[in-house]
N, C-alpha and C positions, 0 to 999 in steps of 0.2 A: 313243879309238878309236886302227886299225894305221893308219901311214902311208899301206898302201894303199889302207883305205877312204876317208882325207884327198886322197890323189893322183887316185882314180876320180873320186870327187868334183867335186874341183878341174877334171879333164878335163871332165866334162860341163857345167860351170861356162866353160870357155874356148869351149866351141864354143856356146854359145849368146849370149854376150857377148864378141865378137869383141875389143873395147878391153881394150889391158892391163891398166891403172891399175882399172878397172871390175873386170875377170875377178878379178884381184888383191887390190881390199876385198874383194869377196863371197869369197872362199876363205878371206880369212883369220877372214872374220866365220864363216863353217862349220866355221872348226876347234873354235869355242867352243861354237858349239850342238851339232856333232857328240857333244865330250864331256862333254857334258850328260846324254845318253842313255847307262843302263848299258850299261857293254860291256865285253871285255877285250882287251887287248893286252899285248903285249912286256914292257913293267914291272909289268902284274900279279906282284906276288908275287916280284919282284924281289928284293929281301932275304933270300930262302931259293935263293938260287943264286951263283954269282960271277961279280962285275961285269963280267970277261970275256965269260963266254958271256953274256948279258943285251945286253951291246954287241957282241958278231957277232951276234947274232938280230937285234938292231935294224936293224944297217948293211944285214944282209943283205935283209931286209923292206923298210926303206925304199928302196935300190936296186930291185927287185925289182915294186915297186907304183909306183913311177915309171915301170920300162920298160913295166908293164903299161899304164897310163897312154897315155901314148906310143904305145902300139901300138893304143888303141883308138881313142884320141881324135885323132892325129896327121895323120889327113886331114881331119879337124873342124873342126881352130880353125886356128891361126895360131901358127908353131910359138913365135915371144916369149910371143905373151899365154898358149899352155898351158905353157910354162917357169916364166914368172915366177906365175900362178896352180898351179902346181904347189907350186912354193918357197913362197911364202906361205900355203898352206894347212899345209903342213906346220913352218912357223919359231916357230908358240907351243911347241914338242917341240924342237926346235933350242935354245931360248932356255933352255930347264931343265935342259940338258945338263951342264954345268958344274957344279950343287949335284949331281948324280949321278957323274959322273966323278971331283970331285977332293976331294969331301968330305963327301958322305953312304956309309956304311956298314950293314951290319945293327943297328947297336946305336946308330947316330948317327943323330937323326933331327931335331936342330934347331942350329944353329949353339952353338958353347958360349958362355959367358957373355963371354970376353975377344977371340972372334973375330975377328980383320980385317975390314977395309970390304967387299972381294972376296967374302970367304966369307959375308959378312952378305949384300949386296947378291943373290947369287948366288940366297940361300938365299929372298929376295922373291921374286924373278922366279919360283922354283920352288912358291911358296906363289900364290902370283897363278894361275898358270896351274893349279894345281889347285883353286881354288875351284871351276874348273868340273866336273873329271873326275867323273864317276861309275862305277866299277867295278862290275864281276860275274866271277866266276868263269865259267869252262867248265862246261858246252856255252851255258849262257843265253849268253855274254855276247860269244859268237860270232855267235850268232843274231839277237840284238839287232842285231849289229854289219851283220851281211846286212841284216836286213829296212832298215836306217837308208841304208846305200848304196841299196838297192834303190828305195826310197823319193823319193833325191833324184836318182836315173836318170831316174826315171818323171817326176816335177814337170819337170825342167830341158830333156828330149829333147819338152813339147807344146810 
């Protein structure tokens, strides 16, 4: 899912559960539930474009998603809870970023046999996070994402 999708659901969670610890735990968990639904995100097909382009898109989309969540839920959730929930919802993606940025490239899909401990550690975080990912191409992957976010927003608003 995009960071925007995660941030929107986290905003709804923060509005429903004002305790920051509860909101963070639910938001973090929601990340993996949402990623298990076939979806498109900025990382889909990243090997087909320069890493810098993917990085710029990912950063811009993350900032935009966080701002949108603050705009929509800022008046309905305590600020601290909203911040903690949004960060928790996006954290799994941030944890896999070192693998993409430092080690992976178009032709490298796993560490080399003599890779160092840091490279192996980053790869294992990436693999763990990606056990939950179910990717889909556009436009289906965007449509499933919109439906998923709408579903969570309806459930959390009741």
